[in-house]
C-alpha positions as CSV (number, residue, x, y, z in Angstrom):
1,M,7.4,43.5,55.4
2,I,4.4,41.7,57.1
3,K,2.0,44.4,55.9
4,N,3.2,44.0,52.3
5,T,2.7,40.2,52.5
6,N,-0.8,40.6,53.8
7,M,-1.6,43.1,51.1
8,K,-0.5,40.6,48.4
9,K,-2.8,37.9,49.9
10,I,-5.7,40.3,49.9
11,Q,-5.0,41.1,46.2
12,F,-4.8,37.4,45.4
13,Y,-8.2,36.6,47.0
14,I,-9.8,39.5,45.2
15,L,-8.4,38.3,41.9
16,M,-9.7,34.7,42.4
17,S,-13.1,36.0,43.4
18,F,-13.2,38.0,40.1
19,V,-12.2,34.9,38.1
20,F,-14.9,32.8,39.7
21,V,-17.6,35.4,39.1
22,L,-16.5,35.8,35.5
23,A,-16.5,32.0,34.9
24,S,-20.0,31.7,36.4
25,S,-21.2,34.6,34.2
26,C,-19.8,33.0,31.1
27,Q,-21.4,29.6,32.0
28,K,-24.8,31.3,32.4
29,Q,-24.4,33.2,29.1
30,K,-23.7,30.0,27.2
31,G,-26.7,28.3,28.8
32,V,-24.6,25.4,30.2
33,E,-26.6,23.3,32.6
34,F,-25.7,20.1,34.2
35,T,-28.7,17.9,34.9
36,D,-28.6,14.7,36.8
37,L,-31.2,12.5,35.1
38,G,-30.9,9.8,37.7
39,S,-30.4,7.2,34.9
40,E,-28.2,6.5,31.9
41,F,-27.7,3.8,29.3
42,F,-24.9,2.8,26.9
43,I,-25.3,1.4,23.4
44,S,-23.1,-1.1,21.6
45,S,-23.4,-3.2,18.4
46,S,-22.2,-6.6,17.3
47,G,-21.2,-4.9,14.1
48,Y,-22.6,-5.2,10.6
49,T,-20.9,-5.9,7.2
50,S,-22.2,-6.3,3.7
51,L,-22.3,-10.1,4.3
52,D,-24.4,-10.0,7.5
53,N,-28.2,-10.3,7.6
54,T,-28.6,-9.0,11.2
55,T,-26.9,-7.0,13.9
56,T,-27.5,-7.1,17.6
57,I,-27.8,-3.9,19.5
58,S,-27.1,-4.2,23.2
59,I,-28.1,-1.8,26.0
60,D,-26.4,-1.4,29.4
61,N,-28.3,0.5,32.0
62,Q,-25.8,0.5,34.9
63,Q,-28.3,2.0,37.4
64,K,-30.7,-0.8,36.5
65,N,-33.7,1.5,36.8
66,L,-35.1,1.3,33.3
67,S,-37.4,-1.4,32.0
68,T,-37.8,-0.5,28.3
69,I,-36.2,1.6,25.6
70,A,-37.8,2.5,22.3
71,V,-35.8,2.2,19.1
72,T,-36.4,4.3,15.9
73,N,-34.4,4.1,12.7
74,L,-34.0,7.7,11.6
75,G,-32.6,6.7,8.2
76,G,-29.3,7.8,6.7
77,T,-27.2,7.8,3.5
78,T,-25.5,5.4,1.2
79,A,-21.8,5.6,0.3
80,N,-22.6,7.8,-2.7
81,D,-24.8,10.1,-0.5
82,S,-28.2,8.8,-1.6
83,T,-30.8,9.0,1.1
84,I,-31.9,6.0,3.1
85,T,-35.4,6.3,4.5
86,S,-36.9,4.0,7.2
87,T,-40.2,3.6,9.1
88,Y,-38.8,1.0,11.6
89,T,-39.6,1.3,15.3
90,G,-39.2,-1.2,18.0
91,S,-38.4,-1.6,21.7
92,I,-35.9,-3.3,23.9
93,A,-37.0,-4.9,27.2
94,L,-34.4,-4.6,30.0
95,T,-33.7,-7.1,32.8
96,G,-31.2,-6.2,35.4
97,G,-30.1,-3.3,33.3
98,K,-29.4,-5.4,30.3
99,G,-31.2,-5.9,27.0
100,S,-30.7,-6.4,23.3
101,I,-32.5,-6.5,20.0
102,A,-31.6,-8.0,16.6
103,L,-32.1,-5.7,13.6
104,S,-32.4,-7.3,10.2
105,D,-31.6,-5.9,6.7
106,A,-35.2,-4.9,6.3
107,D,-35.1,-3.0,9.7
108,L,-31.9,-1.2,8.8
109,G,-32.7,-0.5,5.1
110,M,-29.0,-0.8,4.0
111,D,-26.5,-3.5,2.9
112,T,-23.8,-1.8,0.8
113,I,-20.4,-0.9,2.2
114,G,-20.2,2.6,3.5
115,S,-23.9,3.1,4.0
116,S,-25.0,4.2,7.5
117,V,-28.2,4.9,9.5
118,K,-28.8,6.8,12.7
119,L,-30.7,5.0,15.4
120,Q,-32.6,6.9,18.2
121,F,-33.1,5.3,21.6
122,D,-35.7,6.8,23.8
123,A,-36.2,6.2,27.6
124,N,-38.2,7.7,30.4
125,F,-37.1,7.9,34.0
126,G,-39.1,9.6,36.8
127,G,-41.3,11.4,34.2
128,K,-38.2,12.7,32.4
129,P,-37.8,11.5,28.8
130,F,-34.3,11.4,27.3
131,S,-32.8,10.1,24.1
132,R,-29.4,8.7,23.0
133,F,-28.2,8.1,19.4
134,Y,-26.1,5.5,17.7
135,T,-24.8,5.5,14.1
136,L,-24.4,2.1,12.4
137,T,-22.3,1.7,9.3
138,V,-21.9,-1.2,6.9
139,K,-18.3,-2.3,7.0
140,D,-16.2,-4.3,4.4
141,P,-16.0,-7.9,5.6
142,I,-12.8,-8.6,3.6
143,S,-9.3,-7.5,4.7
144,V,-6.1,-8.3,2.9
145,D,-2.4,-8.2,3.8
146,F,0.6,-8.8,1.5
147,P,4.2,-7.7,1.2
148,A,5.9,-5.8,-1.6
149,V,6.6,-8.3,-4.4
150,D,10.0,-8.2,-6.0
151,H,10.9,-9.8,-9.3
152,R,12.7,-12.7,-7.7
153,L,13.3,-16.4,-8.5
154,D,14.2,-17.4,-5.0
155,T,11.3,-16.0,-3.0
156,T,7.6,-16.9,-2.8
157,Y,5.4,-14.2,-1.4
158,Y,1.9,-14.8,0.1
159,F,-1.2,-12.7,-0.3
160,H,-3.3,-13.2,2.8
161,F,-7.0,-12.5,3.1
162,D,-9.7,-12.8,5.7
163,I,-13.4,-12.7,5.0
164,A,-15.0,-12.0,8.4
165,P,-18.6,-11.0,8.7
166,K,-19.7,-10.1,12.2
167,T,-22.5,-12.6,12.7
168,A,-22.8,-14.6,9.4
169,T,-20.8,-17.6,8.4
170,V,-19.0,-17.5,5.0
171,E,-20.2,-20.2,2.7
172,T,-18.0,-20.0,-0.4
173,V,-14.7,-18.4,-1.2
174,K,-13.2,-17.7,-4.7
175,V,-10.0,-16.0,-5.6
176,Q,-9.3,-14.6,-9.1
177,T,-6.2,-13.0,-10.7
178,K,-5.4,-11.0,-13.8
179,V,-2.4,-9.0,-15.1
180,S,-3.2,-5.3,-15.9
181,E,-6.6,-3.6,-15.8
182,L,-7.3,-4.7,-19.3
183,G,-6.7,-8.4,-18.5
184,T,-9.4,-11.0,-17.9
185,Y,-9.9,-12.6,-14.5
186,A,-9.2,-16.3,-14.1
187,D,-10.0,-18.4,-11.1
188,V,-7.1,-19.5,-8.9
189,S,-7.2,-23.3,-8.6
190,G,-7.9,-24.9,-5.3
191,S,-10.4,-24.5,-2.5
192,F,-10.1,-21.7,0.1
193,N,-11.1,-21.0,3.6
194,A,-12.5,-17.7,4.8
195,A,-9.1,-16.9,6.2
196,D,-6.4,-18.1,3.7
197,S,-3.7,-17.0,1.3
198,I,-2.4,-17.5,-2.3
199,P,1.3,-17.7,-3.3
200,I,2.8,-15.0,-5.6
201,K,6.2,-15.5,-7.3
202,G,7.6,-12.3,-8.8
203,S,9.5,-14.1,-11.5
204,D,6.3,-15.4,-13.0
205,Y,5.6,-11.9,-14.2
206,N,7.4,-9.0,-15.8
207,V,8.9,-6.1,-13.9
208,G,6.3,-3.3,-13.7
209,D,3.3,-5.7,-14.2
210,T,0.3,-5.0,-12.0
211,L,-1.2,-8.2,-10.7
212,F,-4.9,-7.8,-9.7
213,V,-6.2,-10.1,-7.0
214,N,-10.0,-10.4,-6.5
215,V,-11.2,-12.1,-3.4
216,I,-14.9,-13.1,-3.4
217,G,-17.0,-14.4,-0.5
218,T,-20.7,-15.4,-0.3
219,V,-23.3,-15.9,2.4
220,G,-26.6,-17.0,1.0
221,T,-27.6,-14.5,-1.7
222,K,-25.1,-11.9,-0.5
223,T,-21.7,-11.5,-2.2
224,A,-18.7,-9.4,-1.2
225,S,-15.5,-8.9,-3.2
226,T,-12.4,-6.8,-2.9
227,E,-9.9,-6.1,-5.7
228,T,-6.2,-5.4,-4.8
229,A,-3.4,-4.3,-7.2
230,V,0.0,-5.8,-6.6
231,V,2.9,-4.1,-8.5
232,I,5.8,-6.4,-9.4
233,K,8.9,-4.4,-8.4
234,P,12.4,-4.8,-9.9
235,N,14.9,-7.0,-8.1
236,S,17.7,-4.6,-8.8
237,F,21.4,-5.1,-8.7
238,S,22.8,-3.9,-5.5
239,H,26.1,-2.5,-6.8
240,Q,26.8,0.5,-9.0
241,S,30.0,1.9,-10.2
242,S,31.5,4.2,-12.9
243,F,34.7,4.3,-14.9
244,E,36.3,6.0,-17.9
245,L,37.7,4.4,-21.0
246,S,40.4,6.6,-22.4
247,T,43.9,5.4,-23.1
248,A,44.5,2.7,-25.7
249,N,46.3,0.4,-23.4
250,Q,43.8,0.3,-20.6
251,A,40.6,-1.8,-20.2
252,Y,38.0,-2.4,-17.5
253,D,37.2,-5.5,-15.5
254,F,33.5,-5.7,-14.8
255,V,33.8,-8.5,-12.3
256,G,36.6,-6.9,-10.3
257,D,35.4,-3.3,-10.8
258,S,38.9,-2.1,-11.7
259,V,41.1,-0.9,-14.5
260,V,43.3,-3.6,-16.0
261,P,45.8,-3.7,-19.0
262,T,44.1,-4.4,-22.3
263,G,45.8,-7.8,-22.7
264,N,44.7,-9.1,-19.4
265,E,42.3,-12.1,-19.4
266,S,39.9,-10.1,-17.2
267,A,39.8,-7.1,-19.7
268,D,36.1,-6.9,-20.4
269,I,35.8,-3.6,-22.3
270,E,38.2,-1.1,-23.8
271,R,38.0,2.0,-25.9
272,T,38.3,1.8,-29.7
273,G,38.5,4.5,-32.3
274,S,39.1,5.2,-36.0
275,Y,39.3,8.2,-38.4
276,T,36.8,8.1,-41.2
277,P,35.8,10.4,-44.0
278,T,32.9,11.5,-41.9
279,G,34.9,12.1,-38.8
280,L,36.3,10.3,-35.7
281,L,34.5,7.2,-34.5
282,V,34.8,6.3,-30.8
283,G,33.4,3.1,-29.5
284,F,34.2,0.1,-27.3
285,A,35.1,-3.6,-27.7
286,S,35.7,-6.7,-25.8
287,M,38.8,-8.8,-26.7
288,Q,37.8,-11.5,-24.1
289,N,34.4,-12.9,-23.1
290,A,32.1,-9.9,-22.6
291,E,29.0,-9.7,-24.9
292,F,26.6,-6.8,-25.3
293,V,22.9,-6.3,-26.2
294,L,21.4,-2.9,-26.7
295,A,18.8,-2.0,-24.0
296,T,16.7,0.9,-22.8
297,D,16.7,3.6,-20.1
298,A,13.9,1.7,-18.3
299,D,16.1,-1.4,-18.3
300,F,18.9,0.6,-16.7
301,A,16.6,2.2,-14.1
302,N,15.2,-1.2,-13.1
303,A,18.5,-3.1,-13.4
304,D,16.5,-6.2,-12.7
305,K,18.6,-9.3,-12.1
306,V,16.1,-11.8,-13.4
307,A,15.2,-9.9,-16.5
308,I,18.8,-9.2,-17.4
309,A,19.9,-12.8,-16.9
310,A,17.0,-13.8,-19.1
311,T,18.2,-11.6,-22.0
312,D,18.5,-13.2,-25.4
313,F,22.2,-13.0,-26.2
314,S,21.9,-14.9,-29.5
315,S,22.5,-11.7,-31.4
316,A,24.9,-10.1,-28.9
317,V,27.9,-8.1,-30.2
318,K,31.5,-7.9,-29.0
319,S,32.0,-4.4,-30.1
320,V,30.3,-1.1,-31.1
321,D,32.5,1.2,-33.2
322,N,30.6,4.4,-32.6
323,V,28.7,5.1,-29.4
324,A,26.7,8.1,-28.2
325,G,25.8,9.4,-24.7
326,G,22.6,7.8,-23.3
327,E,23.0,4.4,-24.9
328,V,22.4,1.4,-22.6
329,Y,23.8,-2.1,-23.0
330,I,23.1,-5.3,-21.1
331,F,26.2,-7.4,-20.8
332,R,27.5,-10.7,-19.6
333,T,31.0,-12.0,-19.2
334,K,32.8,-14.9,-17.5
335,R,36.1,-16.2,-16.4
336,G,37.2,-19.4,-18.1
337,T,34.4,-22.1,-17.8
338,G,32.8,-20.3,-14.8
339,S,29.2,-19.0,-14.6
340,Y,28.2,-15.8,-16.4
341,F,28.5,-12.5,-14.6
342,Y,25.6,-10.1,-15.7
343,G,25.2,-6.4,-15.6
344,I,23.9,-3.3,-17.4
345,M,25.8,-0.2,-18.4
346,K,25.0,3.2,-19.6
347,I,27.2,5.6,-21.7
348,T,27.0,8.8,-19.8
349,K,29.4,10.8,-21.9
350,V,31.4,10.6,-25.1
351,D,34.0,13.3,-25.6
352,K,36.3,13.8,-28.7
353,P,38.3,17.0,-28.0
354,Q,39.1,18.6,-31.3
355,G,38.5,15.2,-33.0
356,V,41.7,13.8,-31.6
357,L,41.5,10.0,-30.8
358,A,44.3,10.1,-28.2
359,D,42.4,12.7,-26.2
360,S,39.0,11.0,-26.6
361,Y,37.2,9.1,-23.8
362,I,33.9,7.5,-22.8
363,D,32.3,7.7,-19.4
364,I,30.3,4.7,-18.3
365,E,28.1,3.8,-15.3
366,Y,27.2,0.2,-14.7
367,K,25.1,-1.9,-12.3
368,Y,25.9,-5.4,-11.3
């Protein structure tokens, strides 16, 4: 048993030696060499946006054994991949391992968002030259934040913006709005700070409108702007139900979401029907307070409370003698002298088995 254990140990050491030799061989084949330069430095930037005129590049030589570093702008590309060329060279003097340099627009050769250049930094320690690289990109100085905007009367939303160049100070701020891409921008009244907001009330627009907000900031001769699209979403009814109108003595109560006798004061809608020379007509009617206005599939999909309550009921009807599947109606009803109750309904099916009125029915979905 002891001999077997010793044999396993010997096999393990042989295997580990083989792995070490293999790893060393692979490292040599790949040409991996680890060289201690005896010095190193790290590069950072104050940042650079399309409203800035300069950026500060800082060097940190933690060993504190370098006195100067050369800087070369190698050029780069614009946001649309055009070439940026540069002949800029400079140097950074280090004291106690620290140093910095301010690079201007002219030194960098770029100012449009998304453009970038590659900077080369050359140092020499103990006769050994080495280089490090840093890519600087022009950032957008404007950020925005806003919630989803519903078509509501009772809520004011706020569109927040922040114009924040890295080193420059914003001088003027303007905000413009328009409805739809084909609209014309108009200035929003008032004065604005670099970090500010504008109110948006969904009920000031129509459901499905796209409100464009353009925020503009200037610094000297430089201007930055950002356009944001805000879609006005429906403030939909939260309840949905369905029912069937069939027998002649039954009606439906929209408010109570229930079947009631046709003579009940809460009977909002009942089935009607008649035989004519052209065939059986099946429709609906209200013998109480309900009124109906023909609408669209989009109205039903949105089921927007504000839009439905704003419907013009001056030409509303109390009955429709012949309905078809797919028709949509906005309705309102009330109890006594109380407030109106609004909703929207869709005829999902009309069936007239063998043309017999007694067997006919209408299926209805409604939102309220």
